[in-house]
C-alpha positions in Angstrom: 19.2 -106.2 115.6 18.2 -103.6 112.6 15.8 -101.4 114.0 15.5 -99.2 110.6 11.8 -99.5 109.0 12.4 -101.8 106.3 9.6 -101.6 103.6 9.0 -103.6 100.3 6.8 -102.5 97.3 7.0 -105.5 95.2 5.1 -107.6 92.3 3.9 -111.2 92.8 5.8 -112.1 89.9 8.6 -110.4 89.6 12.1 -112.8 90.4 13.7 -109.8 91.6 11.2 -108.7 94.0 11.0 -112.7 95.4 15.3 -112.4 95.8 13.8 -109.1 97.6 12.2 -111.3 100.1 14.1 -113.9 100.5 17.5 -112.3 101.4 15.6 -110.1 103.9 14.5 -113.8 105.0 17.8 -115.5 105.0 19.2 -111.9 106.8 16.2 -112.4 109.5 15.2 -108.9 108.6 12.0 -108.2 109.7 9.8 -106.4 107.0 6.5 -105.4 106.1 5.8 -105.8 102.0 3.1 -104.7 99.3 2.9 -107.3 96.2 1.1 -104.1 94.3 -0.1 -106.2 91.3 -2.6 -108.7 93.8 -4.5 -104.9 95.4 -7.6 -103.4 93.2 -9.2 -100.0 92.5 -8.4 -97.2 95.1 -6.4 -99.3 97.1 -3.9 -99.7 94.2 -4.0 -96.3 93.1 -3.2 -95.2 96.9 0.0 -97.3 97.0 1.3 -96.6 93.6 0.9 -92.7 94.3 2.8 -94.0 97.5 5.7 -95.3 95.7 6.0 -93.0 93.4 7.2 -90.7 96.2 9.9 -92.7 96.5 10.4 -93.5 93.2 9.0 -92.0 90.2 9.7 -94.6 87.1 7.4 -96.5 89.6 9.2 -100.1 89.3 9.8 -102.6 91.7 10.9 -103.6 93.6 11.3 -100.4 95.5 12.7 -101.1 98.8 13.0 -98.1 102.0 15.1 -99.2 104.6 15.0 -96.5 107.1 15.4 -92.9 104.7 17.1 -94.8 102.1 15.2 -96.1 98.6 16.8 -99.0 96.8 15.0 -99.6 93.2 15.7 -103.1 92.4 17.9 -105.9 93.7 21.0 -104.8 94.3 22.2 -106.9 97.4 25.1 -105.2 98.5 23.2 -102.0 98.8 20.2 -103.3 100.5 22.7 -104.9 102.8 24.7 -102.2 103.6 21.3 -100.2 104.2 20.8 -102.5 106.5 24.6 -102.5 108.3 24.8 -105.8 107.6 
């Protein structure tokens, strides 16, 4: 059982973001995600500011696993961060 908080900042149309969510689902990892492109106005601005704290380039997916930040779909890094 993974006891780390997992958060994914993604885009609804991004294939790498979909692959990340699929991997987490296959590994039965509970995670929170935000499809940033589906937000509007101040909510979108606030989330983008959050993303920039972890990933100044603001690219997607930005994955936070505990205190580790992974940018992009990097299956081996994601599994390692999850201790899988």
